[in-house]
Steps between C-alpha positions, in 0.01 A plus 500: 500500500524461879419810701792635701425441865511792741755412767412614850729466802353548848776647715468503878527330836349190666147595390616477138718196571193307620292620205629228264345225715178334373268748678734798466409818316753448217356154431147645504609787273632247253148367452339848512731653239529190282134403499352284225821323409679800346830559671567872459689546824801324647506561875803449725548554871816659639409528867745441784386475860603787727601730215491875534537763230883497500501118469292541185736768373800270555353202314294674229760450224530128556143414596302731272689698235696194379164338417403792272142532622248727330348589836632490856258508794672643809336416832724593789481700822345275758836383641645850480230600750444173690868448584525842663379321813825302493703807410570374147235689302566765238469873568247675278756717318723199428197303384416771248862530379538128436156480339582784258840347421332170420245666271775683315673172418177337385426797276849477349423135421173604326290303745145616570445540872206430729540614860295371794453647845566267796169353612482431869674424829193408700147502358318713760283751315495782757860617439615338824758260355833589658676596175212656305662845513818384330310280256304805386816711481687250283191442286480876444863501382412237237178681401695824454768329288232329287328832436824686421633230268160405353531135600220249534413490871331206668404657832485187715496706819185691400334187360568300817377785721174526308449123507569475875249778576225298334608143568662509844211596730669355811817701436718188499876531473530212253301234317312715248750539214810384687603198705707700749429869437757520218515187281204426275248222558296349214250788504787751501669331206179514296450865596856597406492295177198694373668835571831390347329370184322833460828690538676274250221530241518879530877502442512327164 
């Protein structure tokens, strides 16, 4: 009898959108989670470039819930912070409200939830990236929600910070795990894939 596959939808912005490419983290996760020829997991990307938390909220029914996934991986927040420079970011209280509203709908649909903190806007490891303060603030909102609702947390922010401290001795702004300070390069995709796979395995 064939084993029922665990359906996972990765829900996010351009970082997730690019993750279905050959070197992207979803493609890598496919081989990590389905090693040895057994296909236990069916992975789908639902990333849209430029999306913020309310964009996810507005398209969650169509792009995620309608697919009846077992697990949804939510990775959002970088544009909510980044776009503040253009005046189109999301205030912290609104970010939390939309995030909680989204989780409520996923729970009602009996979907298991993995939440991820936004990783990086600039890779400098001495807390001198322009938007580090907000990145930490929004990551703390997600950490708090994960703790209160007992959700699997993949703390990308903390993982990236720790990696940069060890592997970015010249305090570069980009080129370690990202191509431009935000979007993942090949090393970043491998790094994220490993963390995502771990989170997914722990959420069965």
